Backbone as ProteinMPNN parsed JSONL, in Angstrom:
{"seq_chain_A": "MSQESIRQLLENLETELNRNESMDDETRALLTRLDNNIDQMLEDSEPNSPEMEQLIDMEARFAANHPVAERIVRELIATLSRIGI", "coords_chain_A": {"N_chain_A": [[55.97, -141.105, -165.069], [56.977, -140.985, -162.416], [59.626, -140.122, -162.809], [59.13, -137.598, -163.761], [58.041, -136.477, -161.476], [60.287, -136.509, -159.849], [61.981, -134.728, -161.213], [60.456, -132.394, -160.899], [60.547, -132.103, -158.112], [63.302, -131.646, -157.816], [63.509, -129.174, -159.098], [61.909, -127.669, -157.353], [63.476, -127.842, -155.059], [65.809, -126.483, -155.857], [64.713, -123.935, -156.304], [63.848, -123.301, -153.698], [66.291, -123.297, -152.28], [67.605, -121.252, -153.614], [66.14, -119.087, -152.801], [67.157, -118.461, -150.383], [69.322, -116.144, -149.701], [71.779, -116.309, -148.537], [72.959, -118.632, -149.317], [75.631, -120.763, -149.44], [78.729, -121.503, -151.224], [79.335, -124.205, -150.943], [76.841, -125.395, -150.517], [75.644, -124.823, -152.961], [77.297, -126.365, -154.597], [76.633, -128.888, -153.6], [73.993, -129.05, -154.465], [74.326, -129.127, -157.241], [75.781, -131.511, -157.445], [73.859, -133.244, -156.435], [71.888, -133.132, -158.448], [73.313, -134.292, -160.576], [73.818, -136.809, -159.426], [71.222, -137.815, -159.138], [70.498, -138.069, -161.823], [72.301, -140.104, -162.541], [71.446, -142.18, -160.839], [68.877, -142.635, -161.85], [69.505, -143.505, -164.378], [71.037, -145.839, -163.901], [69.417, -147.325, -162.186], [69.849, -148.785, -159.825], [69.331, -150.354, -156.74], [70.095, -149.203, -153.41], [72.342, -147.56, -153.948], [75.515, -145.769, -153.894], [75.009, -143.105, -154.351], [72.478, -142.734, -153.296], [73.004, -142.904, -150.589], [74.489, -140.565, -150.307], [72.481, -138.743, -150.819], [70.825, -139.14, -148.617], [72.581, -138.264, -146.636], [72.677, -135.576, -147.372], [70.088, -134.769, -146.798], [70.138, -134.866, -144.006], [72.03, -132.873, -143.537], [70.703, -130.578, -144.388], [68.733, -130.367, -142.497], [69.088, -128.694, -140.21], [69.524, -126.056, -141.186], [67.992, -125.585, -143.463], [65.016, -126.271, -143.489], [62.794, -126.598, -145.248], [64.021, -127.402, -147.59], [65.064, -129.771, -146.648], [62.719, -131.284, -146.341], [61.95, -131.51, -149.02], [64.094, -132.986, -150.076], [63.705, -135.31, -148.614], [61.296, -136.13, -149.753], [62.233, -136.637, -152.317], [63.893, -138.849, -151.806], [61.964, -140.696, -150.972], [60.415, -140.922, -153.309], [62.286, -141.928, -155.134], [62.775, -144.352, -153.889], [60.294, -145.59, -154.168], [60.316, -146.149, -156.88], [62.121, -148.103, -156.986], [64.814, -147.56, -156.518]], "CA_chain_A": [[55.382, -140.202, -164.088], [57.861, -140.819, -161.269], [60.758, -139.294, -163.191], [58.626, -136.231, -163.816], [57.933, -136.042, -160.079], [61.649, -136.264, -159.372], [62.431, -133.467, -161.836], [59.725, -131.299, -160.255], [61.115, -131.943, -156.772], [64.615, -131.005, -157.966], [63.253, -127.763, -159.388], [61.433, -127.062, -156.108], [64.624, -127.743, -154.162], [66.653, -125.394, -156.338], [63.997, -122.682, -156.031], [63.884, -123.063, -152.253], [67.649, -122.939, -151.864], [67.947, -119.946, -154.194], [65.459, -118.047, -152.017], [68.051, -118.148, -149.28], [70.405, -115.351, -150.281], [73.043, -116.639, -147.906], [73.383, -119.975, -149.704], [77.071, -120.749, -149.651], [79.233, -122.242, -152.378], [79.262, -125.634, -150.655], [75.456, -125.818, -150.748], [75.454, -124.805, -154.417], [77.99, -127.542, -155.124], [75.815, -130.04, -153.226], [72.821, -129.061, -155.339], [74.788, -129.595, -158.546], [76.116, -132.932, -157.29], [72.591, -133.945, -156.281], [71.272, -133.243, -159.762], [74.089, -135.296, -161.315], [73.603, -138.106, -158.788], [69.867, -138.264, -159.479], [70.563, -138.546, -163.209], [73.01, -141.379, -162.529], [70.583, -143.174, -160.215], [67.786, -142.966, -162.766], [70.079, -144.254, -165.489], [71.481, -147.154, -163.442], [68.303, -147.981, -161.496], [70.377, -149.745, -158.853], [68.963, -150.084, -155.349], [71.179, -149.039, -152.43], [73.516, -146.992, -154.592], [76.234, -144.778, -153.079], [74.355, -141.814, -154.543], [71.359, -142.654, -152.359], [73.608, -142.584, -149.289], [74.817, -139.137, -150.34], [71.215, -138.025, -150.735], [70.408, -139.221, -147.212], [73.47, -137.348, -145.91], [72.272, -134.213, -147.692], [68.866, -134.512, -146.027], [70.557, -134.573, -142.626], [72.734, -131.58, -143.541], [69.727, -129.507, -144.549], [67.787, -130.368, -141.381], [69.279, -127.569, -139.295], [69.514, -124.722, -141.795], [67.062, -125.482, -144.59], [63.976, -127.28, -143.222], [61.96, -126.864, -146.426], [64.873, -128.199, -148.475], [65.128, -131.109, -146.056], [61.466, -131.959, -146.677], [61.983, -131.822, -150.455], [65.041, -134.092, -150.252], [63.031, -136.494, -148.074], [60.347, -136.55, -150.784], [63.034, -137.232, -153.394], [64.292, -140.182, -151.347], [60.77, -141.548, -150.984], [60.03, -141.168, -154.704], [63.282, -142.846, -155.699], [62.546, -145.667, -153.283], [59.082, -146.171, -154.763], [60.599, -146.681, -158.225], [63.076, -149.196, -156.85], [66.211, -147.123, -156.454]], "C_chain_A": [[56.341, -139.953, -162.926], [59.069, -139.952, -161.607], [60.346, -137.832, -163.321], [58.502, -135.657, -162.407], [59.305, -135.703, -159.52], [62.184, -134.963, -159.937], [61.748, -132.269, -161.178], [60.272, -131.04, -158.851], [62.493, -131.278, -156.832], [64.471, -129.514, -158.262], [62.792, -127.034, -158.129], [62.586, -126.857, -155.13], [65.526, -126.59, -154.578], [66.009, -124.037, -156.064], [64.083, -122.327, -154.559], [65.273, -122.616, -151.801], [68.074, -121.587, -152.424], [67.238, -118.793, -153.496], [66.339, -117.563, -150.878], [69.275, -117.442, -149.851], [71.764, -115.702, -149.695], [73.522, -118.054, -148.258], [74.857, -119.938, -150.085], [77.458, -121.615, -150.851], [79.146, -123.756, -152.17], [77.854, -126.165, -150.916], [75.151, -125.822, -152.238], [76.105, -126.023, -155.064], [77.21, -128.813, -154.81], [74.603, -130.174, -154.14], [73.201, -129.575, -156.73], [75.101, -131.083, -158.502], [74.842, -133.767, -157.17], [71.933, -134.172, -157.637], [71.988, -134.316, -160.591], [73.86, -136.695, -160.756], [72.228, -138.674, -159.131], [69.852, -138.797, -160.909], [71.213, -139.924, -163.276], [72.141, -142.484, -161.934], [69.459, -143.595, -161.145], [68.293, -143.807, -163.934], [70.419, -145.689, -165.076], [70.361, -147.983, -162.839], [68.768, -149.061, -160.523], [69.905, -149.39, -157.449], [70.21, -149.971, -154.476], [72.466, -148.502, -153.049], [74.215, -146.006, -153.66], [75.602, -143.387, -153.199], [73.181, -141.643, -153.595], [71.878, -142.325, -150.969], [73.963, -141.1, -149.216], [73.562, -138.291, -150.218], [70.699, -138.016, -149.298], [71.276, -138.301, -146.352], [73.077, -135.892, -146.144], [71.012, -133.835, -146.916], [69.227, -134.124, -144.599], [71.247, -133.213, -142.546], [71.751, -130.421, -143.605], [68.808, -129.364, -143.338], [67.899, -129.124, -140.51], [69.044, -126.214, -139.953], [68.476, -124.517, -142.895], [65.933, -126.497, -144.423], [63.077, -127.584, -144.416], [62.743, -127.717, -147.416], [64.99, -129.624, -147.955], [63.877, -131.903, -146.429], [61.463, -132.383, -148.148], [62.923, -132.989, -150.717], [64.426, -135.389, -149.727], [62.023, -137.027, -149.093], [61.072, -137.192, -151.966], [63.427, -138.664, -153.037], [63.117, -141.141, -151.434], [60.363, -141.903, -152.425], [61.0, -142.126, -155.366], [63.089, -144.253, -155.153], [61.332, -146.361, -153.898], [59.349, -146.739, -156.165], [61.732, -147.7, -158.191], [64.533, -148.811, -156.817], [66.611, -146.962, -155.012]], "O_chain_A": [[56.498, -138.81, -162.498], [59.495, -139.137, -160.788], [61.132, -136.933, -163.022], [58.82, -134.491, -162.175], [59.461, -134.719, -158.797], [62.783, -134.173, -159.207], [62.387, -131.247, -160.929], [60.44, -129.888, -158.45], [62.812, -130.439, -155.99], [65.223, -128.694, -157.737], [63.227, -125.913, -157.864], [62.666, -125.83, -154.456], [65.959, -125.804, -153.735], [66.685, -123.099, -155.64], [64.359, -121.18, -154.209], [65.406, -121.667, -151.028], [68.824, -120.856, -151.777], [67.681, -117.648, -153.586], [66.271, -116.405, -150.466], [70.159, -118.083, -150.42], [72.794, -115.416, -150.306], [74.386, -118.607, -147.578], [75.267, -119.167, -150.953], [76.642, -122.348, -151.409], [78.909, -124.501, -153.121], [77.689, -127.253, -151.468], [74.473, -126.724, -152.73], [75.535, -126.637, -155.966], [77.129, -129.716, -155.644], [74.235, -131.278, -154.54], [72.47, -130.369, -157.321], [74.734, -131.829, -159.409], [74.752, -134.86, -157.73], [71.476, -135.275, -157.936], [71.343, -135.147, -161.23], [73.724, -137.656, -161.513], [72.088, -139.871, -159.383], [69.267, -139.846, -161.181], [70.731, -140.809, -163.984], [72.101, -143.596, -162.461], [69.123, -144.777, -161.223], [67.601, -144.703, -164.417], [70.128, -146.637, -165.806], [70.354, -149.207, -162.965], [68.151, -150.121, -160.416], [70.06, -148.249, -157.013], [71.245, -150.569, -154.769], [73.559, -148.952, -152.702], [73.595, -145.466, -152.744], [75.656, -142.592, -152.262], [72.911, -140.533, -153.136], [71.256, -141.547, -150.245], [73.763, -140.458, -148.185], [73.58, -137.237, -149.583], [70.195, -136.999, -148.822], [70.771, -137.637, -145.446], [73.134, -135.073, -145.227], [70.889, -132.708, -146.435], [68.682, -133.165, -144.052], [71.057, -132.481, -141.574], [71.947, -129.398, -142.949], [68.165, -128.327, -143.179], [66.879, -128.559, -140.116], [68.436, -125.326, -139.355], [68.126, -123.381, -143.213], [65.895, -127.491, -145.148], [62.64, -128.723, -144.578], [62.196, -128.646, -148.011], [65.011, -130.575, -148.736], [63.975, -133.075, -146.794], [61.026, -133.484, -148.479], [62.595, -133.886, -151.493], [64.606, -136.448, -150.329], [61.908, -138.239, -149.277], [60.59, -138.166, -152.546], [63.31, -139.574, -153.857], [63.259, -142.266, -151.914], [60.011, -143.047, -152.713], [60.584, -143.037, -156.082], [63.229, -145.232, -155.885], [61.344, -147.572, -154.12], [58.692, -147.69, -156.589], [62.242, -148.11, -159.234], [65.403, -149.648, -157.062], [67.752, -146.599, -154.725]]}, "name": "protein", "num_of_chains": 1, "seq": "MSQESIRQLLENLETELNRNESMDDETRALLTRLDNNIDQMLEDSEPNSPEMEQLIDMEARFAANHPVAERIVRELIATLSRIGI"}
């Protein structure tokens, strides 16, 4: 169930960011990296992974320009934390 929630949140994040027509290449690259990092975190199931730190950094980056995306990333962090990552 939790992995399904994570996949849904990733889809919501991508949809939200794609709504913003001015999404730059760096943000697109971050989204791709996020998806890859989430896959790695789910596979490894290691708490306090470097990927989690990157996810927290991404949340802070989105705070100013993408508040809805920031909320979705925060939910991703919370969901990953609940499953022990």
